[in-house]
N, C-alpha and C positions, 0 to 999 in steps of 0.2 A: 496745283501740285500734282494731282493724279495724272493730268495730261503730260506734264513734263517727265514723270516716271515712266509713263507708257512709251514715250518717244525714245528714251534712253534704252530701255530694254529691247525695243525693236531694232534699234541701231546695232546693239551688240549682237543680237540674233543674226542680223543680215551680215555682220562682219565675219562671224564664224561659219556661216553656211558655205557649201561648195559653190565654186564659181559656176554660174549658169552658162549656157550656150549663148552665142551671139544673138540668137533668135529670142531666147528668153529674156536677155538683157534689155532688149528693146521694148519688152512688154512690162517687166516687174522692176522698175527702178524705185528705190526707196526715197523718193523725194517728198512724198506725202504718205507716211507710213499708215495712218489710219484708213485712208481711202484706197491705197494700193493693195494692203494685205487684207483689208476687210475684216469679216467676222471671224475668219479662222484664227488670225493672229490674236485678236482680242480675247477670243474664247480660250486660247492656250494660256494667255497671261492673266486671265480673270482671277484664278485662286490666289496667285501672288499678290495681286492688287487688293484683293478682299482681305488678305492677312495684314497688309500694311494699313489699310483703313481701319480694320478692327482694333489693331494694337496701338494705333495712334491715340484712340480714346483711353485705352488702359494706361498708356504711357503718361498721357496728360493726368489721369486720375492719380497715378503713382507719384507724380510730382506734388500734386495737391496734399496727398496723404503724408508725404515726406515733410512738406512744410508744416502741416498740422502737428506731426510727431516732434518736430524741432521746437515748436512753440511750447508744447507740453513738457518736453524736457527742460526747457528754460524755466517754466514755472516750478517744476519739481526741484530744480536746483536751487531756485530762490527760497522755497519753503524749507529745504534742508539747511540752507544757511541760516535762516531765521531760528529754526529749531536748535541748531548748534549754539547759537548765541544765547538763547533762552536756557539751554541746559548749562551752559558755562555760568550764567548769572545764579541759577538755582544751586549749583555746586558751591558757589562762593558764599550765598546767603543762608541756605537751608541748614547746614550743619551747625551754624552759630546760634540759630534760633530754635532749633528742635528741643533742646533741653528745657528752655523756659516754657515752651508750648506744653510739652508733656507734664511739667510740674503743675501748670495751671489746670490742665485737664484732669490730672489725679486729684488735685484739691477740689475741683468742682464735682467730680464723681464721688468723693468721700462725703461731701456735703449732701449731695443727692441721696446717697445711700443712708445716711443718718435720718433724712427727712422721711424716706420711704419706709425705713425700719420703724419709725414712730407710727406711721399710718397703719402698717401691717400689724403692729402690736396693740394699736388702739382701736380695734374693732369694738364699738360700744355695745355692751351686753344689753338685754332687755331691762326695762325698768329704770335705767340710768337716764338723768336728765342734765341738760347743760345748765350749769349754774356758774355764772361769771365766765371764765374762759375754758373751764374744764367740766368733765362729765361726773356726777356724783349719784350715789344711791342712798337714800335715807331710809333706814330700817326704823319704822314707827310702830310695829306690831309686836315684835318679839324682843324681849330683854335677854342679853346673855352676858357672861363674864368676858373680860378682856381677851383672853386666849380663844374662846369659842367665837367671839365676834370677828377676830381676825381670820379664823378658819372658814367662817361663812363667806367672807369676802373672797378668799382664795379659791373657794369652790366655784365662784363665778368668774374666775380668772382675773381677779382684781386684788385690792389690798385695802386695809383700813386707811382712812383718809389723813392727810396732813394738810395744814393750811399754809399757804405760801405769801400771803400779804393781807393787809388790813382790808383792802377792797374785796378780796375773796371771802374773808370772814364776814364782812357786812352782807355779801350776797347770800352766803349760806345761812346766816342768822335769820334772814327774812323767810327762809323756808322751814326752819325748825320750830318745834314747840318750845317756847321759852321756859317751861316748867320741867323739862326733861333733860336728863344727862345723856350724852352721846360720846361713846368711846372714840378716841383718836389713835393713830399708830405711833404714840410717843411714850417712852418708858425710861426709867433709870434703874431697871433691874440689874443691868450689868455692874453699874457703879453708882452709889448713892449720890444724887445731886447732879449727875452727869446725863442729862436728858438727851436721848437719841431717837431717830426714826428707826423703828424696829426692822423694817423691810431693807433699808439700805446701810444702817449703821452710822449715818451721818447726823450732825445736829440739825434740828428743825430750822428752816429759813425764817419761820415767824412764830412767835410765842405772845400770847396776851393773857397773863395770869390775873386772877382776881386778887385784890389786896390781901396779903397774908398767905398767899399761895406761892409755891408749893410748900407745905409744912410738915410732910411725912408724919401725920398724926398717928400715934401709937406705934410708930416706926415700921409700918407695913403698907404704906401708900406709894406705889411705885408706877401706876399707870395713869395716863391723863385723859380726862374727858372734858366735855364742853357743856356749859350750862349758860343759856341766855348771852352767848357771845364772849364768855370768859372761861379761862382754863383752870382746872383743879387737878391735884394729884389725889388719886383714890385707890382703894383696895383693888388689886386686879381681880380678886374673886367675887367682887360685887357685880350686881346685874344692872346693865344699862342698855339703852338703845345704841345704835352705832351708825356710822357714815363710811361708806366704801368709795373709793375713787377708781375710775377706769384705767387711768395711767399709772406708771410706777414712777418712783422718785429718781430713776436715772435720767429723767428729763428735766429735773430741777437743776439749779445752779450748783456746780460742783464745789464751789467755795463755800466754806462754813462761816456762819455769821460770827463776827468778832464781838466780844464783850469788853467793856472797860477793864483796864488792868485790876486784878485782885478781885474781880466780881465773877461769880459763877451763875449758871442758869437758876440755881436754887435762890439766889438773892434778887433776881430781877422780877418785878411785878409790874402789872399794868391795871389801871382802873378803867371804868366804863368810858371815860373821857380820853383814854389812851395816854394819860400822863404817866411818867415812868418814876418808880421809887426804888430805892435801895435800902434794905433793912439789915 
């Protein structure tokens, strides 16, 4: 390639040069340019030949780069096409499903907040112990009237206890002195015979009266205490030990217990064997 380029350039140079004399024509005929012109001609053409040789490599490199760029552009176009298809699918599906997803997320968030609020509210104070599934404090040293007992519990960030089930009563009974009375947060001070949890205003989830109780003896027994696993109505001014619970009654079942038609809490009684009587 280089030799052919050299010959062509020498021929052009010779064609455009002034016609030599007859003597000179006999000496420098361009029948074999490299040999006849020698070093002078090659030296004059050397920069041009070097330029061609140098740029041949660059031109070849440029072709390779152009091919690589074309391949990259083809890949980018393929990716763009795939993204367009994906976006179209999302636009068709996402708006239909977003409402249901948000509803589920809000429901899960509300449930989680309820659970977290219970944990936040139920940091267990000192002296409380786990009895059954809840934490209680049993005051076995100082007797107080019903109002003062409730105040003592509130000072600890808690409330007088209520009992939610027979199982919980059995667990508490095992911890109590069976010869002592313990105040509970149940009263009918607002309405005779309508026993309510003082802290919440709801009916108790569970009651276990002793036979003959509640009897409102002398017309002034409106507060409930516990003796050996059975409930009594007693004078609120009387002195008894008491039980506090760490949680509040907002955690209990919101539904109020139903009684048989025509029967009030005052009529319902339970014996030690948990048989139910109506008098």
